[in-house]
N, C-alpha and C positions, 0 to 999 in steps of 0.2 A: 472211922474207916478211911477218911481222907488223909489223916495223919499217917496211917500205915502205908498207904499208897505213895505218899510223898517221901517217906523214909526209904521205901524200896527204890524209888526213882533216884534219890540222892545216892544210895548205895551203888546202884547200877552205873550212874555217872562217875562216881568216885572210882569204881573198878576200871572203867574205860579210861579215865585219866591216868591211873597207875600203869595200865598196859601201854598207853601212848608214851608215858615218860620212860618206861623201860626200853621201848623201841627206839626212841630218840637217843637215849644214852648209848645203845648198841651201835646205831648209825654213826654217832659222833666219835665213839671210841674206835670204830673201824677207820674213820677219817683221820683221827689222830695217829693211829698206828701207821697208816699209809704215809702221812707226812713225815713221821719219824724215820721210817725206812728209807723214804726218798732222800731225806736230809743226810742220814748216815752214809748212804752210798756215794755222796759227793766227796767225802774225805779221802777214800782210797782210790781216787780217780785213775791214777797211773796204773795201779795193779789191775783194776777192773777192765780198763781199756786193753791192757796186755792180754788178759784172759779172753776177752771178746775177739781180739785179733787172732789169737791162737786157734780158736774154734770156728770163727766166721770170716776171717780176713783172707787176703789173697793167698793162694797155695793150699786152701782147704777145699773140702767137698762142696761147701757152700758157694765158693767162687764159681764153680761150674754151673750151678743152678741160678745164682743171682750175682752176676759179676759186678753190677753197679753197687750193690750192697757191700760186697767184699772189698771193692775198691775204696768205698767211702770209709769203711772201718779201718782199712790199712792206712788211709790218709790221716784219719783222726789219731790212730796209734802213733804214727810218726810225729804228728804235730804235738801230741801230749808228751811223748817221751823226750823229744828234742827240747821242748819248752822246759820240762822238768830238769833236764841236764844243764841247759844253758841259762835259763831264767826262772828258777823255781818260785820266785816271789810272785809271779803272775798267777800261779795256781792258788795263791792265797785268796783270790776271788772266789774259787769254788768252795773254800773253807767258809767264806761268808755266806755263800749260797746255802750251805749245809746249816749254818747257824740260823739263817732266816727260816728255813723249814722247821727247825726245832723250836724256835721262838713262836712261830705261828701255831704250832701244835699245842704249846702251853696255853695260848690264848683260848683254845677251844675247851679247856678244862672248865671255864666259867659256864658255858652252856650245858656241859655234862652235869654240873651240880644244880644249875637253875636255868633250864632252857627258856622259860618264859621271860625272865628278867634280862637274859643275855641273848635274845633272838637276834640282836643287831650283829653279834659276832658271826652267827650262821649266815646272815645276809651279806656281811662283809666277805666271807669265804665264797659265797656264790658269785659275788661281783668279781672277786679275784679269779675264780675259775673261768668266768666269761672273758676276762681280760687276757687270759693265756692265749686264746685263739689269735687275736690280731697281733699280739706281741710275737708269737712264733712265726706267723706268716710274714709280717713286715721285717722284723729283725733277722729272721731266717733267710729271707731273700737278700737282704743287704749283706749278710755275712757269708753268702754262698752255701748255705745248708741245702742239701737236696730236698725237693718238695716232699717225697715220701717220709723223710725224717722230720720235716716240719709237721706233718700229719701225726706222727708218733708223739711229738711234743704237745700238739693240740689235744690229743686224747687224754692227757692228764687233766685238763680242764673239763672235758666232756665227762669223763668218768667221775671226777671229783664232785661235780655239781649234782650228781644223782643222789648220793646219801645226804648231802646238805639240803637239797630240795625236798626230799622225803622228811627230813628232820624239821624243816620249816613248816611243812604241811601239818606235821604232828603238833607243833607248837600252836598253830592256828586252830587246830581241832581242840586242843586242851583249853585254849582261851574261850572258844565257843561253848564248850561243855561247862566251863566254870561260870559263864554268864547264865546258863540254864539253872544252875544250882541256886544262884542268888536272885532268881526271879520270884 
């Protein structure tokens, strides 16, 4: 009878581990997709800022409701288009930003395959998300970025840490359940 009870406990723990692994994979795949999308949007910067200016810049309906936002978007539009026209090599920096996002996304494939062994990548990502906040606030202030835009930049770290934190918690749960099996 004890053997049967132990088998059911191990089966129940094994099922809980499988559910946790699937949940972790889903969270990490969401994070990877978000990184890839974020990275890919850095390549067509001039086109994107042009569209943003067309719909939200000065002279649009948005300008009446949020004149500071419209003014900022117009300023960014002029800065990006003038830089592209006169010094396109400077935009090469945003190409490298895109590359960094794509490379970091690749690093998260390890935890998708084996979250226990690669929990350090999840923790690295959480640290990077936390580091976004001081970077955005310090560098944003130095570069003259409006505070509300700095908060938008900070939101990437705040939003990004949520799936990573849930994934890390899932890894710790699997570790605890695995220890129960081996007792």
